C-alpha positions in Angstrom: 0.0 0.0 0.0 1.3 3.4 -0.9 0.1 6.9 0.1 1.0 8.4 -3.2 -1.1 5.8 -5.0 -4.0 6.7 -2.7 -3.5 10.4 -3.5 -3.6 9.6 -7.2 -6.9 7.8 -6.7 -8.5 10.8 -5.0 -6.7 13.4 -7.3 -4.9 15.1 -4.5 -1.8 16.9 -5.6 -1.1 19.4 -2.8 1.5 19.3 0.0 0.8 17.0 2.9 3.8 17.9 5.1 1.6 19.3 7.9 -0.9 17.2 9.7 -3.1 20.2 10.2 -6.9 21.0 9.8 -6.5 22.6 6.4 -4.7 19.6 4.9 -7.2 17.2 6.5 -10.2 19.2 5.1 -8.8 19.2 1.5 -7.9 15.4 1.6 -11.3 14.6 3.1 -13.1 16.6 0.3 -11.0 14.8 -2.4 -11.9 11.5 -0.8 -15.6 11.9 -0.8 -15.7 13.4 -4.3 -13.6 10.5 -5.7 -14.7 7.4 -3.7 -18.4 6.6 -3.9 -20.4 5.2 -1.0 -21.6 1.9 -2.5 -22.7 -1.6 -1.7 -22.6 -2.9 -5.3 -20.4 -5.9 -4.3 -23.3 -7.6 -2.5 -25.5 -7.2 -5.6 -22.8 -8.6 -7.9 -22.2 -11.8 -6.0 -18.9 -10.5 -4.5 -17.9 -11.0 -0.8 -16.7 -7.9 1.0 -13.6 -8.7 3.1 -12.9 -6.3 6.0 -9.1 -6.2 5.9 -7.0 -3.2 4.9 -5.3 -4.8 1.9 -8.6 -6.0 0.4 -10.1 -2.6 0.9 -7.1 -0.8 -0.5 -7.0 -3.1 -3.6 -10.7 -2.6 -4.2 -11.0 1.2 -3.8 -7.5 2.4 -4.8 -6.5 -0.2 -7.5 -9.9 -1.2 -8.9 -11.3 2.3 -8.5 -14.4 1.1 -6.7 -16.2 2.7 -3.8 -17.2 1.1 -0.6 -19.6 1.3 2.4 -18.7 3.0 5.7 -16.6 0.1 6.9 -14.4 0.2 3.9 -14.2 3.9 3.1 -13.5 5.1 6.6 -11.1 2.3 7.2 -9.1 3.4 4.2 -9.2 7.0 5.3 -8.1 5.9 8.8 -5.0 4.3 7.3 -4.2 7.3 5.1 -4.5 9.8 8.0 -2.3 7.6 10.2 0.3 7.5 7.4 0.2 11.3 7.4 0.8 11.5 11.1 -2.6 12.5 12.3 -3.9 11.5 15.8 -6.8 9.5 14.6 -9.0 6.8 16.2 -12.0 4.7 15.1 -15.4 5.1 16.8 -18.6 3.1 16.4 -22.0 4.6 15.7 -25.7 3.6 16.0 -27.6 4.9 13.0 -31.1 6.4 13.4 -34.1 4.5 11.8 -36.8 7.1 11.0 -39.5 4.5 10.5 -38.9 3.2 14.0 -38.0 6.6 15.5 -35.1 5.0 17.3 -31.4 4.4 17.0 -30.2 0.8 16.3 -29.5 -1.3 19.4 -26.3 -2.6 17.9 -23.4 -0.5 16.5 -23.7 -0.5 12.7 -21.5 2.4 11.6 -17.9 3.4 11.7 -16.6 6.9 12.0 -13.3 8.6 12.8 -12.2 11.1 15.5 -9.1 13.2 14.7 -7.4 15.4 17.3 -5.5 18.5 16.1 -3.9 21.0 18.5 -6.1 19.8 21.3 -9.4 20.0 19.4 -11.4 16.9 18.4 -13.0 16.6 15.0 -15.4 14.0 13.6 -14.4 12.8 10.1 -16.8 10.5 8.4 -16.5 9.7 4.7 -18.9 6.8 4.9 -22.4 8.0 5.3 -23.1 8.9 1.7 -26.1 10.6 0.2 -27.5 13.8 1.5 -26.3 13.2 5.1 -22.6 13.3 4.1 -20.7 16.2 5.7 -18.2 17.9 3.4 -15.8 19.0 6.0 -14.5 17.7 9.3 -16.9 18.7 12.1 -15.6 20.0 15.5 -16.8 17.8 18.3 -18.7 20.3 20.4 -22.2 20.0 21.8 -25.0 22.3 20.7 -23.2 24.3 18.1 -24.6 24.8 14.5 -21.9 24.0 11.9 -23.1 25.2 8.5 -21.7 23.6 5.4 -22.8 23.5 1.8 -24.9 20.3 2.3 -26.7 22.0 5.2 -26.3 22.7 8.9 -24.9 19.9 11.0 -24.7 19.7 14.8 -23.8 17.4 17.7 -25.5 17.2 21.0 -24.0 15.3 24.0 -26.0 13.7 26.8 -24.3 11.7 29.5 -21.4 10.5 27.3 -23.5 9.7 24.3 -23.1 12.0 21.3 -25.9 12.6 18.8 -25.3 13.7 15.2 -28.0 15.5 13.2 -28.6 17.7 10.2 -31.1 20.5 9.5 -33.1 19.5 6.4 -33.7 21.9 3.5 -36.7 21.8 1.2 -36.5 19.9 -2.1 -37.5 21.3 -5.4 -38.4 18.6 -8.0 -39.1 20.2 -11.4 -42.0 17.8 -12.1 -43.7 19.2 -9.0 -44.9 22.8 -8.8 -43.9 23.6 -5.2 -40.9 22.8 -3.0 -41.5 20.1 -0.4 -39.8 18.7 2.6 -39.7 14.9 2.5 -41.3 14.5 6.0 -42.7 17.7 7.3 -44.4 16.0 10.2 -41.0 15.1 11.6 -39.9 18.7 11.6 -36.8 19.9 9.9 -34.2 18.0 11.9 -32.9 14.7 10.6 -31.2 12.5 13.3 -28.3 10.6 11.7 -26.6 8.5 14.3 -25.4 8.3 17.9 -22.0 7.4 19.1 -19.6 7.3 22.1 -15.9 8.2 22.3 -14.8 4.7 23.1 -12.0 3.8 20.7 -12.5 0.8 18.5 -10.4 -1.3 16.2 -11.5 -2.6 12.8 -11.9 -6.2 14.1 -14.8 -4.9 16.3 -16.7 -4.6 13.1 -16.0 -8.0 11.5 -19.3 -9.5 12.8 -21.2 -6.5 11.5 -19.5 -6.8 8.1 -20.6 -10.4 7.8 -24.1 -9.7 9.2 -24.8 -6.9 6.6 -24.0 -9.3 3.8 -26.3 -12.1 4.9 -29.2 -10.4 6.8 -32.2 -10.0 4.4 -33.8 -7.3 6.5 -31.3 -4.5 6.2 -31.5 -1.7 3.7 -28.2 -2.6 2.1 -29.5 -6.0 1.1 -32.8 -4.7 -0.2 -31.3 -1.9 -2.4 -28.2 -1.5 -4.6 -26.8 1.9 -3.6 -24.1 4.1 -5.1 -23.7 7.8 -4.1 -21.0 10.3 -4.8 -20.5 13.9 -3.6 -19.9 16.4 -6.4 -18.6 20.0 -6.3 -22.3 21.2 -6.2 -24.3 18.4 -4.6 -24.4 14.7 -5.1 -25.3 11.8 -7.5 -27.2 8.8 -6.2 -28.1 5.6 -7.9 -30.5 3.5 -5.9 -31.8 0.4 -7.9 -32.8 1.9 -11.2 -33.3 5.4 -9.9 -30.7 8.0 -10.6 -30.9 11.2 -8.6 -28.9 14.4 -9.0 -29.0 16.9 -6.2 -27.8 20.5 -6.5 -27.5 22.0 -3.0 -29.0 25.4 -2.2 -30.3 25.8 -5.8 -32.5 28.6 -4.3 -32.4 30.0 -0.7 -32.9 27.0 1.6 -34.0 24.8 -1.3 -32.1 21.9 -3.0 -32.8 21.0 -6.6 -33.6 17.3 -7.0 -33.8 15.6 -10.4 -34.8 11.9 -10.6 -34.5 9.7 -13.6 -35.5 6.0 -14.0 -32.9 4.0 -15.9 -32.9 0.8 -17.9 -30.4 -2.0 -17.1 -28.1 -0.8 -19.9 -28.3 2.8 -18.6 -27.4 1.7 -15.1 -24.1 0.3 -16.3 -23.4 3.4 -18.4 -24.3 5.8 -15.5 -22.0 3.9 -13.1 -19.2 4.5 -15.6 -20.0 8.1 -16.6 -21.0 9.5 -13.2 -19.2 7.3 -10.7 -16.2 6.1 -12.7 -17.1 2.5 -11.8 -16.7 -0.4 -14.1 -17.8 -3.6 -12.4 -16.1 -7.0 -13.0 -19.3 -9.0 -12.3 -22.9 -8.4 -13.4 -24.9 -6.1 -11.2 -28.5 -7.1 -10.3 -30.0 -3.7 -9.3 
């Protein structure tokens, strides 16, 4: 494994002499704009191995993406290589349908400490809830970014991560709408504690997600990538392009239904992914 090869994969060409916040921010943005959040392997009959060499080969050499366990594990390795004080944390994602956080840890995120300040760095949530910059770990403070306003709240050692939702404008519809107005404009994302983890703590989860029929990753093939203006998302045969803050507090959302042939072409054109095995969306 080679840090220069990783930099080539994410098109990062600047200096990385200083393990500072500015360098971290730029590397992070390159990472999320080059490496899709995707679970296509499990819809191509491929097994996802949770070891660093396999992840590196898949994402860096084969130019694929990965889900949180892979993308954040690779980023963890890269930041360690660059001299950052970084550790792995475990999160419990929020399930809106059940209005509750999962009982078991099902997400991986990173904490980076720079000059005494802690930042949460998470390249593996994907979609509209992907932050574009490291977030300072401080309770109750609004942290506005292009995708929206993010914030953490802390209660008795448990941290909660959430985002303020914006309205969506879909050209086929006449008026902007919020996807779930009855829930208010706050979207809970996940909860976590600051207990350091290692990648082996997630081996069981990695296996479970690939065999359990009742999780969203089994039910849907997902590929999303952050762009300079918003994001692309391919879920099943639906391709969505989002442009953030198209109008004041409104995101532009354009949805297209694709054929099987168009799915393959879209993966190549929009996500730079060429699959080795046949995808069953």
